[in-house]
C-alpha positions as CSV (number, residue, x, y, z in Angstrom):
1,X,-18.0,-12.1,-34.2
2,X,-20.6,-12.4,-31.5
3,X,-18.4,-14.8,-29.6
4,X,-15.5,-12.3,-29.6
5,X,-17.5,-9.3,-28.7
6,X,-19.9,-10.8,-26.2
7,X,-19.1,-14.3,-25.0
8,X,-15.3,-14.1,-25.0
9,X,-15.4,-10.7,-23.3
10,X,-17.6,-12.2,-20.5
11,X,-15.5,-15.3,-20.2
12,X,-12.2,-13.4,-20.0
13,X,-13.6,-11.2,-17.2
14,X,-14.7,-14.2,-15.0
15,X,-12.9,-14.4,-11.7
16,X,-11.4,-11.0,-12.1
17,X,-9.8,-12.1,-15.3
18,X,-8.2,-15.3,-13.8
19,X,-7.9,-17.7,-16.8
20,X,-8.2,-20.8,-14.7
21,X,-11.4,-19.7,-13.0
22,X,-12.8,-18.9,-16.5
23,X,-11.8,-22.3,-17.7
24,X,-13.4,-24.1,-14.7
25,X,-16.7,-22.3,-15.0
26,X,-16.7,-22.9,-18.8
27,X,-16.2,-26.6,-18.2
28,X,-19.0,-26.7,-15.7
29,X,-21.3,-25.0,-18.1
30,X,-20.4,-27.3,-20.9
31,X,-20.9,-30.3,-18.7
32,X,-24.4,-29.1,-17.9
33,X,-25.1,-28.3,-21.6
34,X,-24.1,-31.8,-22.6
35,X,-26.9,-33.2,-20.5
36,X,-29.6,-31.2,-22.4
37,X,-30.4,-33.3,-25.4
38,X,-32.4,-30.7,-27.4
39,X,-29.5,-28.3,-27.0
40,X,-27.0,-30.9,-28.2
41,X,-29.1,-31.8,-31.2
42,X,-29.4,-28.1,-32.1
43,X,-25.7,-27.5,-31.8
44,X,-25.0,-30.6,-33.9
45,X,-27.2,-29.2,-36.7
46,X,-25.4,-25.9,-36.6
47,X,-21.8,-27.0,-36.2
48,X,-21.7,-30.7,-37.3
49,X,-19.0,-31.8,-39.7
50,X,-19.6,-33.6,-43.0
51,X,-16.2,-35.1,-43.9
52,X,-15.5,-38.7,-43.0
53,X,-11.9,-39.9,-42.9
54,X,-10.2,-43.0,-41.6
55,X,-6.8,-42.5,-39.9
56,X,-4.8,-45.3,-38.2
57,X,-7.8,-47.6,-38.6
58,X,-10.2,-45.3,-36.8
59,X,-13.1,-43.6,-38.6
60,X,-13.4,-39.8,-37.8
61,X,-16.5,-37.9,-38.7
62,X,-14.5,-34.7,-39.2
63,X,-10.9,-33.6,-39.4
64,X,-11.0,-31.1,-36.4
65,X,-10.4,-32.5,-32.9
66,X,-10.2,-31.1,-29.4
67,X,-6.6,-31.2,-28.1
68,X,-5.7,-32.7,-24.7
69,X,-5.6,-30.2,-21.8
70,X,-9.0,-28.7,-22.4
71,X,-11.1,-31.4,-20.8
72,X,-8.6,-33.4,-18.7
73,X,-11.1,-35.4,-16.8
74,X,-13.7,-35.9,-19.5
75,X,-16.3,-33.7,-17.8
76,X,-18.0,-32.3,-20.9
77,X,-17.7,-35.1,-23.4
78,X,-21.3,-34.8,-24.6
79,X,-20.8,-31.2,-25.5
80,X,-17.7,-31.3,-27.7
81,X,-19.1,-33.4,-30.6
82,X,-22.1,-31.1,-30.7
83,X,-19.8,-28.2,-31.4
84,X,-18.4,-29.9,-34.5
85,X,-15.4,-31.7,-33.1
86,X,-14.7,-34.9,-35.0
87,X,-12.7,-36.4,-32.1
88,X,-11.9,-35.5,-28.5
89,X,-8.7,-36.1,-26.7
90,X,-9.0,-36.1,-22.9
91,X,-6.2,-35.9,-20.4
92,X,-3.3,-35.7,-19.9
93,X,-4.2,-38.2,-17.2
94,X,-1.8,-39.8,-14.8
95,X,-1.8,-43.0,-12.7
96,X,-2.1,-41.1,-9.5
97,X,-4.5,-38.2,-8.9
98,X,-2.6,-35.0,-8.5
99,X,-3.4,-31.3,-7.9
100,X,-0.8,-30.0,-10.3
101,X,1.4,-27.0,-9.8
102,X,0.7,-24.1,-7.4
103,X,-1.5,-21.3,-8.7
104,X,-1.3,-19.0,-10.6
105,X,-0.3,-21.4,-13.4
106,X,-2.3,-20.3,-16.4
107,X,-1.6,-17.0,-18.2
108,X,-3.5,-15.4,-21.1
109,X,-1.7,-13.2,-23.6
110,X,-4.4,-11.4,-25.5
111,X,-2.3,-9.3,-27.9
112,X,-0.2,-12.3,-28.9
113,X,-3.2,-14.7,-28.9
114,X,-1.3,-17.1,-26.8
115,X,-1.5,-19.0,-23.5
116,X,1.3,-20.0,-21.1
117,X,0.5,-22.8,-18.8
118,X,2.4,-24.7,-16.1
119,X,-0.6,-26.8,-14.9
120,X,1.4,-29.9,-14.2
121,X,-1.1,-32.6,-15.2
122,X,-3.7,-31.7,-12.7
123,X,-6.3,-34.5,-12.9
124,X,-8.3,-37.0,-10.8
125,X,-6.2,-40.0,-11.9
126,X,-6.6,-42.8,-14.5
127,X,-8.9,-44.9,-12.4
128,X,-11.3,-42.1,-11.8
129,X,-11.4,-41.3,-15.5
130,X,-12.0,-44.9,-16.3
131,X,-15.0,-45.0,-14.0
132,X,-16.4,-41.8,-15.5
133,X,-16.1,-43.2,-19.0
134,X,-17.6,-46.5,-18.1
135,X,-20.7,-44.7,-16.7
136,X,-20.9,-42.3,-19.7
137,X,-20.8,-44.9,-22.5
138,X,-20.1,-44.0,-26.1
139,X,-19.2,-40.4,-26.8
140,X,-20.3,-40.4,-30.5
141,X,-16.9,-39.5,-31.9
142,X,-13.5,-41.1,-31.5
143,X,-12.1,-40.6,-28.0
144,X,-8.3,-40.2,-27.6
145,X,-6.8,-40.5,-24.1
146,X,-3.5,-38.8,-23.4
147,X,-1.4,-40.5,-20.7
148,X,1.5,-39.1,-18.8
149,X,3.8,-39.6,-15.8
150,X,2.7,-38.8,-12.3
151,X,4.9,-36.2,-10.6
152,X,5.5,-38.4,-7.5
153,X,6.7,-41.3,-9.7
154,X,10.5,-41.3,-10.3
155,X,11.5,-41.2,-13.9
156,X,13.1,-44.7,-13.6
157,X,9.6,-46.0,-12.7
158,X,7.8,-44.2,-15.4
159,X,7.1,-47.3,-17.5
160,X,4.9,-48.9,-14.9
161,X,3.1,-45.5,-14.3
162,X,2.1,-45.3,-18.0
163,X,1.3,-49.0,-18.2
164,X,-1.2,-48.7,-15.3
165,X,-3.0,-45.9,-17.0
166,X,-3.1,-47.8,-20.3
167,X,-4.5,-50.9,-18.6
168,X,-7.2,-48.9,-16.7
169,X,-8.3,-46.9,-19.7
170,X,-7.8,-49.3,-22.6
171,X,-11.5,-50.4,-22.7
172,X,-12.7,-46.8,-23.2
173,X,-10.3,-45.1,-25.7
174,X,-10.2,-45.3,-29.4
175,X,-6.5,-44.3,-29.4
176,X,-3.9,-43.4,-26.8
177,X,-1.4,-40.6,-26.8
178,X,1.8,-41.1,-25.0
179,X,2.7,-37.6,-23.6
180,X,6.4,-37.4,-23.1
181,X,6.7,-33.8,-24.2
182,X,5.0,-31.5,-21.6
183,X,7.5,-29.1,-20.1
184,X,5.7,-28.9,-16.8
185,X,6.5,-32.3,-15.1
186,X,10.1,-32.6,-14.0
187,X,12.1,-35.1,-16.1
188,X,9.3,-35.9,-18.4
189,X,10.8,-34.5,-21.6
190,X,13.9,-36.7,-21.0
191,X,11.6,-39.6,-21.9
192,X,11.9,-38.4,-25.5
193,X,15.5,-39.4,-25.5
194,X,15.9,-42.5,-27.8
195,X,16.8,-45.1,-25.2
196,X,14.2,-44.0,-22.7
197,X,11.5,-43.7,-25.3
198,X,12.4,-47.1,-26.8
199,X,11.9,-48.7,-23.4
200,X,8.6,-46.9,-22.7
201,X,7.0,-47.3,-26.1
202,X,8.2,-50.9,-26.3
203,X,6.5,-51.9,-23.0
204,X,3.3,-50.0,-23.9
205,X,3.2,-51.7,-27.3
206,X,3.5,-55.1,-25.6
207,X,0.9,-54.2,-23.1
208,X,-1.5,-53.0,-25.8
209,X,-1.0,-56.3,-27.7
210,X,-1.8,-58.2,-24.5
211,X,-4.9,-56.1,-23.8
212,X,-6.2,-56.5,-27.3
213,X,-6.4,-60.3,-26.8
214,X,-6.1,-61.2,-30.4
215,X,-8.4,-58.4,-31.6
216,X,-7.2,-55.2,-33.4
217,X,-4.7,-53.4,-31.3
218,X,-5.9,-49.9,-30.4
219,X,-3.5,-47.2,-31.8
220,X,-0.7,-45.8,-29.8
221,X,0.6,-42.3,-30.7
222,X,3.5,-40.3,-29.4
223,X,3.2,-36.6,-28.8
224,X,6.4,-34.6,-29.4
225,X,7.7,-31.2,-28.4
226,X,8.3,-28.5,-30.9
227,X,11.6,-27.7,-29.3
228,X,13.3,-31.0,-30.4
229,X,16.0,-30.7,-33.0
230,X,15.5,-32.3,-36.4
231,X,17.9,-35.1,-35.4
232,X,16.1,-35.8,-32.2
233,X,12.8,-35.9,-34.1
234,X,14.4,-38.4,-36.4
235,X,15.3,-40.6,-33.4
236,X,11.7,-40.4,-32.1
237,X,10.5,-41.5,-35.5
238,X,12.8,-44.5,-35.5
239,X,11.5,-45.6,-32.2
240,X,8.0,-45.2,-33.6
241,X,8.9,-47.4,-36.6
242,X,10.6,-50.0,-34.4
243,X,7.5,-50.5,-32.2
244,X,4.7,-50.0,-34.9
245,X,3.4,-46.7,-33.3
246,X,0.3,-45.7,-35.2
247,X,1.0,-42.0,-35.4
248,X,2.5,-38.8,-34.0
249,X,0.9,-35.7,-32.5
250,X,2.9,-32.6,-33.5
251,X,3.2,-30.6,-31.3
252,X,3.0,-30.0,-27.6
253,X,3.7,-26.5,-26.1
254,X,7.0,-24.7,-26.5
255,X,9.5,-23.3,-24.1
256,X,10.3,-20.7,-26.7
257,X,8.8,-17.2,-26.6
258,X,9.2,-16.0,-30.2
259,X,6.3,-14.1,-31.5
260,X,5.1,-12.4,-28.4
261,X,4.4,-8.7,-28.5
262,X,6.8,-6.4,-26.5
263,X,4.0,-5.3,-24.2
264,X,3.5,-8.9,-23.1
265,X,7.1,-9.8,-22.6
266,X,6.7,-9.6,-18.7
267,X,4.0,-12.2,-18.8
268,X,6.0,-14.1,-21.4
269,X,8.7,-14.5,-18.8
270,X,6.4,-16.8,-16.7
271,X,7.6,-20.4,-16.6
272,X,5.6,-23.0,-18.6
273,X,4.7,-24.0,-22.1
274,X,3.5,-21.6,-24.7
275,X,0.6,-22.4,-27.0
276,X,-1.3,-20.3,-29.5
277,X,-0.7,-18.3,-32.7
278,X,3.1,-17.9,-32.1
279,X,3.5,-21.6,-32.3
280,X,1.8,-22.1,-35.7
281,X,4.8,-22.0,-38.0
282,X,7.0,-24.2,-35.9
283,X,4.2,-26.8,-35.5
284,X,3.7,-26.8,-39.2
285,X,7.4,-27.3,-39.8
286,X,7.5,-30.3,-37.5
287,X,4.5,-31.8,-39.2
288,X,6.2,-31.3,-42.6
289,X,9.4,-32.8,-41.2
290,X,7.6,-35.9,-39.9
291,X,5.8,-36.3,-43.2
292,X,9.0,-36.0,-45.2
293,X,11.0,-38.3,-43.0
294,X,8.4,-41.0,-43.0
295,X,7.4,-40.6,-46.7
296,X,3.8,-39.8,-45.5
297,X,3.4,-43.3,-44.1
298,X,3.0,-42.3,-40.5
299,X,-0.3,-40.5,-39.7
300,X,0.1,-37.1,-38.0
301,X,-2.3,-35.1,-35.9
302,X,-1.3,-31.4,-36.3
303,X,-1.8,-29.1,-33.3
304,X,-0.4,-25.7,-32.5
305,X,-1.5,-22.2,-33.5
306,X,-4.5,-23.2,-35.5
307,X,-6.5,-20.0,-35.4
308,X,-8.2,-19.9,-38.8
309,X,-8.9,-21.9,-41.9
310,X,-5.6,-20.9,-43.5
311,X,-3.6,-22.3,-40.6
312,X,-5.6,-25.5,-40.7
313,X,-5.2,-26.1,-44.4
314,X,-1.5,-25.3,-44.2
315,X,-1.2,-27.9,-41.5
316,X,-3.1,-30.5,-43.6
317,X,-1.1,-29.6,-46.7
318,X,2.1,-30.1,-44.7
319,X,1.1,-33.7,-44.1
320,X,-1.3,-33.8,-41.2
321,X,-4.3,-36.2,-41.4
322,X,-6.2,-34.4,-38.6
323,X,-5.8,-31.1,-36.7
324,X,-6.6,-30.2,-33.1
325,X,-7.6,-27.0,-31.4
326,X,-6.9,-25.7,-28.0
327,X,-5.8,-22.0,-27.7
328,X,-7.5,-21.2,-31.0
329,X,-10.8,-22.4,-29.7
330,X,-10.3,-20.3,-26.5
331,X,-9.8,-17.2,-28.6
332,X,-12.1,-17.8,-31.5
333,X,-14.9,-20.0,-30.1
334,X,-16.9,-22.8,-31.7
335,X,-17.4,-20.9,-35.0
336,X,-13.7,-21.7,-35.7
337,X,-14.5,-25.4,-35.7
338,X,-17.4,-24.8,-38.1
339,X,-15.2,-22.5,-40.4
340,X,-12.5,-25.2,-40.6
341,X,-15.0,-28.0,-41.2
342,X,-16.6,-26.0,-44.0
343,X,-13.3,-25.1,-45.6
344,X,-12.3,-28.8,-45.6
345,X,-15.6,-29.8,-47.1
346,X,-15.0,-27.5,-50.0
347,X,-11.5,-28.7,-50.8
């Protein structure tokens, strides 16, 4: 409650209420915090998870992870595990550094407990992230890296764009998420079409095999949109099976606007992907569909609308092996991570 009444109120007022300024300042503060070892140790004691699980060959010291988009360039990687996260997914990162879409591009919907973003993969580029991770060393929890297409790269050249990022970052990640489902890069979602996805994932799988050099191949996952039809999801799953994809992340943000309060309809009309509580049921449905279609054989990371322990357990019961937070963490703070961890421990 202290987070909502004190910390969140202060954060939401930063920069005159501009969500992106609040995000930037929060990331800077967490980056500094991660360099203070006594503070990190204290937070670990308070928030640390106690449930170990192995998913797609990777050992996770907790079922709750940080979703991609929060720490695109890996600036606060020491802080996240201290707040109880059992894995951290950085990115989405692209081959070429890019500023993203023009501001304003991030919109907070308080009553609906949702966020609309059209950030457009703003990041410093795959090579810059690789250099930062090399200097940082081990994070302490599994590190996922989400890779996407640069805006300047034509869709027909997307494969090489993704392949460059995979090559640059392969030594540093524990798994790699192939993001073909963000609504904020022109043409990107077309890569979920069966033929395009087959070509992309096939080449990335071959590149991962080569980079492994005879050792265990690091897992490749595909992140899918909640707006796909069941038939389209089935085609994505067939591509995953054909190329031995290690898992699926369900789901990305949605272009739908169901679940918003009438008062926030004007903000809801902003272009971009919606995340948060209104997405919870659809994300859970997609998780359940993937689990059913694959007979539970394909690991799933469930993300979308996880705001409380009930939403997290429903996601796990639907078939997810792990869950991730983004908007729920913004609105509920680090105590949400602890509450979910404790609920999972008692199952």
